[in-house]
N, C-alpha and C positions, 0 to 999 in steps of 0.2 A: 714426714716419713722418717722412720728410725734408720740411722746409718748402720751399715754392716758392722763397723767397728764397735758400735754400742752393743749389738747382739752378741758379737764374739766376746766382748768383755764380760757380759752377763753370764754367758754359757761357761766360760772358763772359770769365772768366780763360783758358779754353782758346782762345777766339777771339783774345784779346790775344796769347797765346803764338804762335799760328799767324801772326798779323799781324807780330809782331816778327821772325819768321824768313822772311817773304815767302811763306807757304804758303797764303794765301787767294786768290791771284790766279786759280787754276784754278776755284774755286767761283764767284767773281764773273763770270768769263768764260763759264761754262757756260750756254747758253741755256735749259736745262731746270731750273736751280736756281730754287726759288720766290723770288718777289720779296722776301718777308719775310726769307729767309735772306741774300739779297744785301745787304739794308739793314743787317743787323747786321754782316755782313762789313765793310761800309764804316765802321760805327761802331767796330768792334773795331780797325781799323787807323788810326783817326783820330789823327794826331799821332805815329804809330809810325814809326821810321826803319827802312825795309825794305831788306834787302840786295838788290843787283842780281841775284844768283843765289839763289833760294830754297834754304834748308837744311831740307828736310822731316824728315830723320832727327833733327836736334837738336830740332825742334819736337815731334815725337812722343815723344822721350825725356823732354822736360820735362813733357809732359802726364801720362804715366803708362803702366803696363803694358798696359792695354786699348788705348790708342792705338798703342802699339808693335806690338801684334798686327795692327792695321789697316795700319800702315806696312810691316810685313814682307810682307803680301800684295800691297799696292800695288807693291812692288818687282818683282813678277812681271807687272805690267801696264803696260809701256812704251807700249802703244797708248792708255792712258788718261792717264798722267801724263807721258809723254815719256821718251826715252832717258836724258837727263841726270838727271831726277828719279829714275828707276828705279835708276840707278847709285848715286845718293846714298842711297837707301833700303836698298840691299843691306847697308850697314853695320849695320843693325838685326838682321840674321839671326843673327849669331853673334859679335859683337864689342862687347857691352855691358860697362860697368864691372862687375867682379865684387863680390860681398859679401866682407867680411873673413873670413878663415878661422876666426877665433874664433867668429863668429856661425854659420858652417856647422857647426863641430864641436859647438857647443851644441845646434843643431837636431837633428843626427843622434843625439846621445846622449840628448836628451830624448825623441825619438820612439821609441827602442828601450829606454829606461830602463836603459842599460848603457854602459860606457866605449867609446870608439871602438876601442881596442885589442882589445876582446873580439870585435869583428866583423871587423876588417881588420888584417892583419899590417903593412901599410904603407898610407898614405893621403897622396897628393901634395897639399900645401896650395895649390898653384897650379892653378886650374881650366884644363881644356883647352878649355872653351867656356862662355860666359855669355850667356844669353838673357833675355827679359823676365820669364819665370816661374820659371826654375830655372837652375842652373849645374851643370856636370859635372866631376867629378874622377876621375883615374885612381887605382886602388887595387889591392891584392893581398889576397885573402881569407886567413883564417887557415889554410885548407887549400891555399893556394898557387896559386889561379887569378887570372889577370889580369882585372879587371873595370872597368867604368865605373859611377860612382855619381852619380846625378842627385838633387839636393837642391833642394827648393822654396826660393825666396828668403823670408826671414822677413818676415811681414806682407803677402805678396802677395795672399793670399786676401781680406783685409780691403780692400785697395786696389781689387781687381777688383769686389767687392761694391758699394763706394761709387760707382765709375764707372758700372757697369751700371745702378744705381738711377737715375742721372741720364740715361743713355741711354734708359731706358724712358720717363722723364718727357718728354724731348725728342721721342722718336719719337711719343708720343701727340699732342703738339701739331702735329707735322709732318703726321700722318695726318689730323688734323681740318681741315687746310686744304683737303682735297679735291683733285680734279684729279690731276695727275701724282704728287703726294706720296701721295695715297690709293692710286693704282693700284700703286705700288711696295710697299705694305704694310710700312712700316718697323717697326711694332709686332711683326709676326710675325718679321721679320728679326732684330730684337733678341732676341726670345724664343728663337730658335734659337741665336743667339750666346751667350746666357746658358747654355743647356744644354751647348753645346760646351765653354765655358770651365769649367763645373762638372766635366766629365769630365777636363779637362786639369789641373785643380788638385787632383785626387786621383790620386796616382801608382800606387795599387793598380789603378785602372781602366785607366790607361795600360798597366800590365804585363799586365793581362788582355787588352787589345786586341792587344798584341804577340803574345801566346800564341795568340789566336784567328786572327790574320792568318797566323801561321806555319803553323798547321794548314791554312788555306785555300790556301796557296801551296806546299804540299808537292808535290814533283815538278816545280816550275817551274824550268826550266833557267837557271842563273846568276842567281838572285835569292834572297837570304837575309834572315832576321830574326834578330837576336841572341837567344840564350837568356836567360831571366829567372832570377835567383837569388831564389827566393821567400822563403828564410829571412832575407834581408837587404833585404826590400822591405816598405814600409808606405805610409800615405797621404802622407807627406812625403819619403820616401826610396825610390828605386828602384835596384836593383843588377842589372846585366846584363853579359853577355859583352862583353869588350873587342874592338873592331873595328880591325884594322890595314888601312889602305887609303888611297887618294888621294881627296880630295874631288872630286866630279864637276864642280865649278865650276873646278877647276885644269886647264884644257885643255892647257896646255903640259906639265905634269907627266905627264898621261895619255899624250900623244904620246911624250914621252921614255921612258916605261916600255913603249912598244910596243903600246899598246892600239889596237884598231880602233874609232875613234870612231863611224862610221856604224852599226856593229854594236851598240855600246852604246846609241845612240839608239833603234834598233829594239827592243832588249831592254827598255828602259825603257817605251816605249809599250805593248808587248805585256803587260808585267807589270801596268801600270795597267788595261788593258782586261780582263785576267783577273780582277783584283780587283773592278772596278766591275760588269762584265756577268756574269761567271760566278759569282762569290762573293756579289756584292751588298754587300760590306764592303771598304772601301778606305782606304788611307793618304791622309788629306786635307791633309797638311802636307808635300808633296813638293817643298820648295824645295831649292836647291842645297846648303845647309848640312846637310841631313839625308840625303844620299846619298853613299856611298863606293864606290870600285871597288877590289876586291882584285886581287892579282897575276894570278889566273887569269881576270880579266874578270867576276867575279861582282859584281853590284850589291848592296850591303848598305844597307838602310834603317834609320834610327833615328828616335826621337821620335814616339811614337804617341798623343800627347795629343789630337789632333784626328782623328777617324775618321768616315767617312760610311757610311750604309747606304741601300740601295735595295731595295724589296720586289720580288718576282718579276714582278708585273704591270708595274711601272714599268721594270724591266730589259728586259722584252720590248719595250715601247714604245721605250726608248732604243736598243736594237739595231736595231729596224726604222727608226727615224729616221736613225741613222748610215748604215745600209745604203742607205736611200732617197736620202740626200744623196750618197753615194759613187756610186751608179748613176744618179743623175738622175731618180729616181722621185718627183718632188715631189708628185704627187697623193697617193701613199700617205703621205708625210710629213705632208701637210695633214690627211688623214683621221685619222691617229693623234692629232694635236693636238685634233681635235674629239671623238674617242672618249674621250680623257683629260680632256675638258672644260677644257683649258687655254685654248681659244678659245671665247667665248660662241657659242651655237648660232644666233644671229640673223645671223651673218656667213656668207659664201659659202665653201664648201670650195674651189671652183675659183679664186676670187679670191685666197684665201690661198696656194694652190699656185703661182699666178703670181707672187705676191710672194716666195715662197721661191725660185723659179727665178731671180729678179732678183739675189738674194744668192748663191745656190749656184753658178750657172753660171760666173762669173768665177774660182771657186776650183778647179774640177775640172781635173785633169791638169797642174797647175802646182806647182813647188816653192814652199815657204813664202817663199823669198828673193824671189820675183817677185810676192808678194801683199802687199796692204796690210791687215794685221790690223785696223788702226784703222777702215778703210773697211768691212770686213766686219762688225765689231761695231756700227758706226754703223747699217749697213743692217738688221741683226737687231733692234737696239733700236727703230728706226723702225717695223718690222713689229709688234713687240709693242704699240707705242703705237697704231698705226693700227687694230689688230684687238682692242683692249681686253683684251689678255692681262695678267692680274695676275702679279706676281712669285710664283714657286713656291719658297718658302724651303727646302723639303725637297730641292731640286735645286741650291741655291746652292753647297754644298760641292763637288758634282760639277763644276759649271761652273768654279769657282775652281781645282780640282785639274787639270782638263783644260787650262786655260790654263798652269798651272805646268809640267805635263809637256811641253806643246808648246814652252814657252820653253826648257826644259833640252835637249830633243831638238834644237831648231834651233841652240842654242849648240854642241852637239857636232857636228852635221852640218847646215850651213845649207841644203843641197840636199834634205833629207829631205822626202818627200811624205807627210804624215800620213794622207791618204786611202788611199794605196797600202799603207801599213803596216797600217792597220786593216782593210782590206777582207777579206783571207783569214780573219782571226780572226772578224770579225763574221759573214761568210757561213757559216762552219762552225758557229758557235754557233746561228745561226738554223736551220740545217738540223737540228742535233741537238735543239734545244729546241722548235722550232716546226714541224718537218716532220711528215709523216703518222704515222710510228711514234711520235714523241714526243706528238703530239696525241692518238692513240689511248690511249697509256699514261696520259696526264694525265686523259683523260676517264674511264677506268676507275677511277683513283684518286679523282677528284673525286666520281663518282657513288656509289662505295662509302662515302666519308665522309659524303656527303649523306644516304644511307639511314640511317646510324647516328645522324644528328642530327635526323631527322624529328620525333620527339616534342618536342625542345627548340625546333626551328624553328617548329612550330605554335604553341607557347605564346608565342613572342616575335614572331610575325608582325606583330601590330598595332603593335609598338614600333619596327619597322624604318623607316628613312628611305630615300628614293630614293638610288641610287648617287651618290657625290660625285666620281667621276672619278678622275684619276691622283694627286691630292694627298691625303696622309693628313689626318685631322682635325687642325685647328690646336691647339696647346697652349693651356691657359688663359692669358689675358692679365691682368696686374695691373690693378686699378682705379686709374685716374689721373684726378684732378680737374683739369680745364683751368682755366687762370688766368682766362679770360673768364667761366667759370661762377662762380668766386669773386667776380668783379667784380659780378655781378648781385646777390649777397648783401651787397655793401658791404664786401668783404674788404680788408685792407691791401694785397693784391696788385694793386690797381687801378693801371693804367698800365704793368704789366710784360708785357702780352700780346705786344707786338711783340718785346721782348727775348727772351722765352721761346721764341717760334717761331724767331726768327733765330739764337738761340744753338745751335740744333741743326745748325750747319754741319758739325761733325765727323761726326755721325750721317748727315747727308745724303750726304756723300762716300762713306761706306762702303756705304750702301744702294744708291746709283746704280751703284756699281761692282759690286754683287752680291757683296761680299766680307766685310762686317763680321760 
């Protein structure tokens, strides 16, 4: 078990690194940041020479791979970090220093227990991309197929485990402060982050996710998932079909190639909606470095380490919420929040509907270019606070991905109206899934299944708890001893309480953004 002094040393070191790169200013200036976190931010930057322009990317690189993942997502949130910071953070998405080829060769050969030449006829030693967790090389298989080979960075699993251990410790102290820190549920957020990264650090699971998503998206016009080479895939190495195309971030190249950018924006939004609402299984790392456009206008997605799932009931609620916002039916949107128990029942449905109207009405019928996304998010965040809505960690990936998709779509077509694009799809899905015929079919299926389960249901009736609403049961959380509890027993950790709480600055940034 890691000693508190080790966590504190790491946290203070991270804070010092952030300070040296000028990256603590945003945390200090945020009015919602706990006072204890602000105090340590000031301690961490004491005596540090801060650059006039913060270099967030270098700060996250210096801290480690888990921080880099946070920085990559913050790059999609200019409304939170500002346009300049977002541009700075974009360099984290696909331009990190690569591992030496000798280390990559050794890792591939060790994982397959055979020479590299037995698997690939050729293997380019220069990577085509290097990210925080893995890097990708172009190769040709022994049977002559062009492939991309993704290889985990040596030691990355151990680094993630160490950092997440400290995140858990810091999150427990943050949550113990109560108030805003408790409402945001940082411990559950970190627990979800831990599960997501566990999947991302096992390339067999990423390959399985790609295969599952490909099946879910069969028949989708101009959207593809590369095929997996299972014979050359294991936990540390994944081989998949090579993709020729232009990165979706290279707007000028897309225009030069004759692509219709507004059409690409619509295709991307509809592909995401089909994944999230129809399939309930979506690509949750849709940043610009993971999307390519082929010559025929097909969007090809890569990198399936982070995937999201939404159960059927939550998808129904999501579709109704989106459609209610699109059509201005704020009363129904409010009712869904109460049905899902996202809003405590002691609040008024009508009051919540009015609050939603105050945020939703300015958005309707306008292109994104005329909207302040920052103001909209500030308004929604204020509503969650005013109505005691706790963070829903199971929806964080969805929220993050929606923001990513919106950012890419607007970079392709600044005049795109996200509501207009979504409305026909959501309306049709609601008609098919929630209309009278669908309701009757669902009732017959449900009643039949219930009849078959009656004996077991009777035996288990007394063990059942009341419905918990729209959120799934939270995962088990690790036992974390708080430093002030140790203090009561006369522990050597006396005097570290403030540092422990304040050192969670990095965790706080990720939790507030709903990203980590």
